[in-house]
C-alpha positions as CSV (number, residue, x, y, z in Angstrom):
1,M,104.8,137.0,32.9
2,F,103.0,140.1,31.0
3,E,102.2,141.4,34.0
4,A,105.6,141.4,35.4
5,L,106.2,143.2,32.1
6,L,103.7,145.4,32.6
7,I,104.6,146.6,36.3
8,V,108.4,147.2,35.2
9,V,106.7,149.5,32.2
10,M,104.7,151.4,34.7
11,Q,107.4,152.0,37.3
12,F,109.6,153.3,34.4
13,V,107.2,156.0,34.2
14,I,105.8,156.3,37.6
15,V,109.4,156.7,39.2
16,P,110.3,159.8,36.7
17,L,106.6,161.2,37.3
18,T,107.4,161.4,40.8
19,T,110.8,163.2,40.1
20,L,109.2,165.6,37.9
21,R,106.2,166.1,40.3
22,T,108.9,167.2,43.4
23,I,110.8,169.2,41.3
24,F,107.6,171.1,40.2
25,V,106.5,171.3,43.8
26,V,109.9,172.8,44.8
27,K,109.7,175.3,42.2
28,G,106.0,176.7,43.1
29,E,104.7,175.1,40.0
30,I,101.6,173.6,42.1
31,R,99.1,173.2,39.0
32,T,101.5,171.0,36.9
33,A,102.9,169.1,40.2
34,S,99.3,167.9,40.8
35,I,98.4,166.8,37.2
36,L,101.4,164.5,37.6
37,G,100.6,163.7,40.9
38,G,96.9,162.3,39.8
39,L,99.0,160.3,36.8
40,E,101.4,158.9,39.3
41,A,98.5,157.8,41.8
42,L,96.4,156.1,39.0
43,I,99.8,154.3,37.9
44,Y,100.6,153.3,41.3
45,V,97.3,152.1,42.0
46,I,97.1,149.7,38.9
47,S,100.4,148.6,39.3
48,L,99.7,147.7,43.3
49,G,96.5,146.3,42.4
50,I,98.1,144.0,39.9
51,I,100.6,142.7,42.6
52,F,98.1,142.2,45.4
53,S,95.9,140.3,43.2
54,D,98.0,137.3,43.5
55,L,100.6,137.7,46.7
56,S,102.0,134.4,46.1
57,N,103.4,135.9,42.6
58,Y,106.9,136.9,43.7
59,L,107.9,137.8,40.0
60,N,105.7,140.5,40.1
61,M,107.1,141.8,43.2
62,I,110.3,141.7,42.3
63,A,109.9,143.2,39.2
64,Y,108.2,146.4,41.1
65,A,111.5,146.8,42.5
66,V,113.4,146.2,39.3
67,G,111.4,148.5,37.5
68,Y,111.7,151.5,40.5
69,A,115.4,151.0,40.3
70,G,115.3,151.5,36.8
71,G,112.7,154.1,36.9
72,V,114.8,156.5,39.2
73,V,117.6,155.9,36.5
74,V,115.3,157.3,34.0
75,G,114.0,160.2,36.3
76,G,117.4,161.3,36.6
77,F,118.2,161.4,33.2
78,V,114.8,162.9,32.4
79,E,115.4,165.7,35.3
80,R,118.9,166.3,33.9
81,K,117.9,166.9,29.9
82,L,115.1,169.0,30.9
83,A,116.9,171.0,33.3
84,I,114.7,173.1,34.8
85,G,115.1,176.3,36.6
86,Y,118.3,178.2,37.3
87,R,121.4,178.0,39.3
88,T,123.5,180.6,40.5
89,Y,127.4,180.5,40.7
90,N,129.8,182.6,42.9
91,V,133.0,182.8,40.9
92,S,136.1,183.8,43.1
93,L,138.7,185.0,41.3
94,L,142.5,186.6,42.4
95,E,142.3,189.2,39.9
96,K,139.6,191.8,38.6
97,D,138.3,190.4,35.4
98,S,136.1,193.0,33.7
99,E,136.6,191.0,30.3
100,L,135.6,188.0,31.5
101,A,132.4,189.6,32.9
102,E,131.8,191.4,29.4
103,I,132.2,188.0,28.0
104,L,129.4,186.4,30.1
105,R,127.2,189.5,29.7
106,A,127.5,189.2,25.9
107,E,126.2,185.3,26.3
108,G,123.1,186.6,28.0
109,F,124.7,185.7,31.4
110,G,123.7,187.9,34.7
111,V,126.9,188.8,35.9
112,T,127.3,191.1,39.3
113,L,131.0,191.8,40.1
114,F,131.7,192.4,43.8
115,E,134.8,193.0,45.6
116,G,136.3,192.4,48.7
117,E,138.8,190.9,50.9
118,G,140.9,187.8,51.5
119,R,141.9,186.0,55.1
120,D,145.4,187.9,54.7
121,G,143.7,191.8,53.8
122,N,144.2,190.8,50.0
123,K,142.0,191.7,47.5
124,R,139.4,189.3,46.0
125,Y,136.7,189.4,43.3
126,R,133.6,187.5,42.9
127,F,131.3,186.9,40.2
128,D,127.4,186.0,41.2
129,I,126.2,184.8,37.9
130,V,122.7,183.4,37.3
131,V,122.3,181.1,34.4
132,K,119.3,178.5,33.4
133,R,120.4,175.0,34.0
134,N,120.4,174.2,30.4
135,R,123.1,176.7,29.7
136,E,125.4,175.6,32.6
137,N,127.5,173.8,30.5
138,E,128.4,176.7,28.1
139,L,129.1,179.1,31.0
140,M,131.3,176.4,32.9
141,E,133.0,176.1,29.5
142,I,134.0,179.8,29.3
143,L,134.8,179.9,33.0
144,D,137.2,176.8,32.7
145,K,138.8,178.7,29.5
146,K,139.0,182.3,30.9
147,A,139.6,181.5,34.5
148,P,140.7,178.2,35.1
149,K,141.7,179.0,38.4
150,A,138.7,180.4,40.0
151,F,136.8,179.1,43.2
152,I,133.5,178.1,42.0
153,V,130.4,177.1,44.2
154,A,127.0,176.9,42.6
155,Y,123.6,176.9,44.2
156,E,119.7,176.6,43.2
157,P,117.7,179.6,43.9
158,T,114.1,178.9,44.9
159,N,112.9,182.0,43.6
160,F,114.5,185.8,42.6
161,K,112.6,188.9,41.5
162,G,113.7,191.9,39.0
163,G,117.3,192.4,37.3
164,Y,118.6,192.3,34.1
165,L,118.3,188.1,33.6
166,V,115.3,187.9,31.7
167,K,115.9,190.3,29.3
168,S,119.2,189.3,28.7
169,M,118.8,185.5,28.5
170,K,115.8,186.2,26.0
171,K,118.3,188.1,23.8
172,A,120.8,185.7,24.0
173,T,118.5,182.9,23.1
174,K,117.1,184.4,19.9
175,M,120.8,185.6,18.4
176,R,121.9,181.9,18.6
177,Q,118.4,180.7,16.6
């Protein structure tokens, strides 16, 4: 019974490590990803060693599966809490809203305003907003309040260079503290 419990605990650790390792690889943080990968491999070998030492012990196999499933939940929770990286939001508006742009900029969000043309030739306005993932809820609260009818699409950039973003975010973070 102790071995089964140990296997569950190891899976609750290894699967979130796998989640984080994958995120760090995608973000280009190879050194951090390799450290996590090493820990992951060590836990993997130990847990499978316990299972393979007695293939007639079905409780250990079930513990592995239950722990793995639980680890996925834990990994998702950890990933959302850490909120590593940035998102870019495209906010489409029917009317130009310079006040909203200034509010967002004052809060430290990187905002670029574009003017375009809709299907029937009507003017449309789009904000491109870059935000740290741990500030997405703040952004959405402002947009829900100031532009409730906006069409919003979010995506995750893999890298970017230059711009006002980093400087303004550091300034806004200091002001909130």
